[in-house]
N, C-alpha and C positions, 0 to 999 in steps of 0.2 A: 707476157709468156709466164706460165706457171712453173714452179720448180720441176715438176715432172716433165713438162714439155721441154724445158731447157736441158734437162739431163738426157732426154731422148734425142735431142739435137746433137749433143756431144757424142752420143753413141753412134748415130748415123755417120757423123763426120769421121769418127775414129775407125769405123768399119771400112769406109772408103779409103782412108789413109793406109790402113793395114794391107790392102790389096796392092797399093803402090810400093809399100815398104818391103813386102815379101819378095819382090823381084828387083829390088834396088841393088846394083852391083856393089861388091865389097869395096872397090876403090871410091865409089861415091859416098858410102857411109863413112869411110876413113876421113875424107875431106870435110864432111859435114861435122863430124865430131871435133876435129881440130878447130873448125870455125866456132863451134859452141864454146870450147875452152877459152879461145881468144876473147869472145864476147863476155864471158863471165868476168874476166879480168878488166876488160874495157869498161864494164858497168859496175865495177867494184864499189865506187862511191855510192851509187844508187842502192845497191844491195845492202851495204853496211848501214846506210841511213834507214832503210826499211827494217833491218834487224834491230837497230837501236829503238825504233818505235815498239817493236814486239817485246823487247826486254823491258822497256819502261812500263808497258801495259802488264807484263808478267809480274813485275815487282808490285805494281798497284793491286794486282789480284792475289798477292800473297804466295806466289810460286816459291817453293823451297830452292835452296842453292843447287841441288842436284838437277832439278828441272830447268833452272836458268842456265846451267852449264850445257845441258843438252840442246838448248835453244840458241846459245850464243855463237855468233860468228865474229871473227876478227880477220885482219889481213892474212895471217898465217893459215887459218882454217879455210879461207876462201881460195888461197893459192893452192892448198892441198886438194880442194874440190876440183879446181881446174886441172891439176896434175892427174887426178883420178880419171878425168874425162880423157886426157891424152893417153893414159895407160890403157884404157879400154879401147881406144882407137887403134892401138898397136897390137892388140890381141888378135889371134886368128879368127876369121869370121866363121861362126859355127854353121851358118845356113848353107845347105847344099853338101855338107860333109857326108861322105858315104860311111855308114856305120857297119854295114855288112853287105856282102854280095855272094850269090851262089847260082848255080845252074841246076835245074831239075832234069831227071832222066828224059823227059819229053822235049827238052831243048829250051824251055822257058828260062829266061834270065831274070833274076829277081834282085833288086837293089833296095836296101833300107837306107833312107836319106833323111837327114835332119832338116826340119822345117820350122818356121816361126809358129808360135801358138796362135797369134792373131791379134786380138784386142785384150789388153790386160788392165784391169782396174786396180789401183793401189790406194788404200786408205791408211793414213798414218798420222801420228801425233808428234808434236814438239820438235823433232829434228829436221831443220830445213835442208840439211845435206841429202836427205832422202829424196828430195825433189830432183836433184841433179843425178844422184846414183841411179834412181829408178828410170829416169828418162833416158839416160845414155845407154844403160844396159838393155832396155827394151828396144831402143833404136838399133843398136849393134846386132841384136838377135832378130831384127826384122819385125818387131811388134809395135803397134800403136799403143799408146797408153793414156789413160784418164787418171789424173792424180787428184786425190781429195785429201788435203792436209788438215791439220788441227787448227783451231782458232788461235792458239798461242803463237803460231808462226805464219799467220795469214799474209802479213806484209812481206816477210822474207820470201815465202814460197812464191808469191806473185812476182816479185822482182827477179828471182832466179829463173822461174819458168819463162818469163818474158825475154830474158837474156838468151836462154837456150833456144827458144823458138826463133828469135830474131837472127841470132848467129847462124842457126841451122838453115833457115829459109834462104838466107843470102848465098848459101853454098849448095842449094838444091834440095833441101828437106821438103818432102811433100807436105802440103798444108794440113793442119790439124793432127799431125803425128803425135804431138805432145800437147795435151789439153789439161789445164788446171781448173778444177771446179771452183768458181769464184766465191762460193759461199761455204760456211761451215755449219749450216743447220743440219739437224739430224735427219730431216726429210731427204737430203741429198744422198745420205748413206743408204737409206732404204731404197730409193729409186735406182741407185747404182747397182745394188745387190739383186734387184729384180730384172735387170736388163739382159737376160740371157740371150735375147735375139741379137744383141750386139757384142756383149762381152763373152770371151771364152774362159777367162780365169779372173779371180779376184784374190788379192793378197792384202790382208789387214796386218798392220804393224802398229802395236800400241798396247794399251792395258788389257787385262783379261776381260773386262766388261765390253770393250770395243770388239774384241775378237769373237766373243760369244754371241754378241748381237749380229755380227756379219754372218757367222756360221748359221744362225737361226734363220736369217732372212734370205740368204743367197740361193739363187736358182742355178748357179753355175759352180764348177769346182772351186774350192777354197784351199789355199796353202796357208797354214797357220804358223804364226810366229809367237808361240806362247811364252810365258814368263821364263826367265832364266834363273832357276834355283840351282846354282852351280857349286860343286864341292871340290875341295882339295883334301886328299887323304895322305897323311904323313905316316909311312910305314915304319916298322921297327928298325929296318936296315937303311933308313934314309940318311943321306948326308944332311945334317941339320942346318948347316950354313946354306946349302942349296935350297932346302925346304923353306927357310925363312925368306930367301930372296924370291922364290917363286910365289909364296903366299902374299908377300907384300905387293908384288907386281899385280897379282890376280885381284887383290882387294883394293889397292890404293891408286894404281896408275890411272884408272878411269872408273870410279865406283858407280857412275850412272849408266854404264854399259850393261847390256844383257848378258855378256860373257864374263862379268866380274864375279869373283867368288863370293858366295853368301854364307857358306858353312865350311868350317874347318873340322876335320876328323883326325884324331891323333891316336896312334897305338899306345896303349897303356904302358908298355915297356920303356918308352922313351918320353912319355908325356911330361914328367917333372922337369927333365933337362930342356926339352923344347919350349915348354911354356915359360921357363925362366928367361929364355932368350927372346922369344917372339912377342910375348905380351908387352914388355916395355917398348919394343919397336913399333907395335901396332898402336899403342897409346900415344907415342910420340908423333905418329902420323895422324892423330885425331880420330882413331877408330873406336867406336863404342863396342864393347864386347858383352855378349850374352853367353855365358858358359854353364856347363854342368856343375854339380856340387863340388867335384874334385877341384876344378879350376877356380871356382868362386871362393873356396876355402884357402887356396894358395894366394889369392889376391883380393882380400876383403876390401870392399870400398871401391875397387877398380873394375871389378867384373860383376855384372848383374846376373842373377840366377836365371837361366834360360827356361822358357815355357815351351809347351808343345807347339804353340803358334809360331814361336821364333824360328823353329826348324822348317816351317812351311812358308816363310816370308822371303820375297824378293825385295831386298832393301833398296837397291839402286842408290846407295848412300854409304857413308863411312860407318857402317855397322856390320857386325859379324857374329854369327852363331858358332859356338864351339862345343864339341862333344868328344870325350875320351872313350875309345872303343877297345874291346878285348883283342881285336885283331882284324884281319882282312875280311873274314866272314861277316862280322858285325858291321864293318864299313860298307860292304856291298849291300847288306840288308837295309841299312839306313838310307843309302842312296836310292834303292828301289822304292822305299816307302815314302820318301820326302822329295826326291828329285823331280825335275820337270823334263828330263830326257834331253837336256841341252848340252852342257859341257861338264866333264868331270876329269880331275887330274889325280894321279898317284905319284908320290915322290918316294922312290925306293931304289936300292941297289940290287934288289932281289929280282932277277929276270922272271922267275916262275910266278912270283906274286904279281908282277906287272902284267904278265900274259893273262893271268886269271882276271885281273881288273879290266883289261882291255876287251876280253872275250865275254865276260859274264854280265857286264853292265850294258843295258840297252839304251844308250844315249846317242845323240847325233854325232858327237865328237868326244873321244877319249884321248887323254894325253898322259904320257909317261915322262916324268922329269921336265915338264914344261908348263908354263902358265896357261890358265883357261882363256886368257886374253888373246891367244892365238887362234881361237875359233872366230875367224874373220875372213871375209872374201879377199881383202887386200893381202893379208898374211898368207893366204893359200895360193896367191898368184892369180886371182881372178880379176884384178884391177880394182874393183869395188864390188859391192853386193847389193842385192835387192832385199835381203833380209837373211835370217837364219831360221830355217824351217825345223820345227820339232815334229813334223809329220813323218810318216814312212813312205807315203805315196804322194806325189810324183817326184818330189825333191826332198832332200834331207840335209841339214847342215847349211853352210854358207851357200847362197844361191847366186851363181854367176851366170855367164852366157848360156852354157849348156843346159842349165836348169830352166831357162826361159824358152826352150824349144821343145817340140815334139818330133815325131817322125812320120814318114809315110813310105809306102812300098811302091816302087815302080817296077812293073812287070813288062818285059819285052819279049814278044813272040814272033813267030814266022808263019802264022796262020793256024796255030794249034786250037783245037776245040776239045771240050771235055766229053769223054765217052759217057 
């Protein structure tokens, strides 16, 4: 069987599974998800052994520490993965939710009802937890899914998908509801992107090159998860201790995450005082700093002079670009020019400044006195997420269950005909 033929088979099987999933009762999905969580833990030794192979291969290929951290599983992360499945199981089932209802003067009753999208293809790199998150969110929202992970995590993804499918099928999961593409060749991406007769939506999660390739090839709608060039702006009225705490969390807590801060903007009125506090703390945490001339002169030898390219870079590592700005207007202009419409935070005690920041910047998530790391499905109460969309249509920000559904209209009459 050729690569194209194999992908076509996956598509046919997913389409058949999607029809069964669309009418699967909420109670059945709840039991299936709990069984999946149990099977993840029951097979933890197999999953961790597979992950160890991926990590070994990754080190041999020269993956940096940030990439290895994205790839790495341990008992705590695996337990968190299973807990995420259980949390999704307990969320309200979105399928069948009545979004609106009204009656027309002619007596027609119209209902707008939430329904599954159908078959969703997800292409992702590095993070094996995406295999679980994507599969369970698609299942809960009544969608079949075809998963195509990256070569870095092929053994981990295979073990996780096998555990989910085995646990789910024992509890009544329709066959082929969750399918993992067993190869990581580029042909599989192209074939998946061209299968609009089977797939209703495709979601790429990964580097800019992957996303641009999928957008170019796809014959079905694409929800993009573009890079996260996220900013923290410290305003002149900020509580500097709070600002330092927020920045360190946004940059250091998980630098490989897309919602980690990549650029710090500081109002010139408090820049000297804030830099005196925060630069030593950042350096102690191992952060490399690329700053403007003002900052570089304050810390010669500790801060590298920033280039234009630095402000356009998603580091996904312990590195940070810094710029001193004249005020809120310049901060907004900088974010508009260099941001990726992902996550931006302002630290200020000035409510008027905060309102301008929240209203005038066009990013998926804006935060006032909180870390950019909160742009996350779990932190929003979604259980977990399929990704963070930087699109404006059909979904934006953390994508949970509701974002994996569409809707249809049900019209009930008593014999009406149109004049």
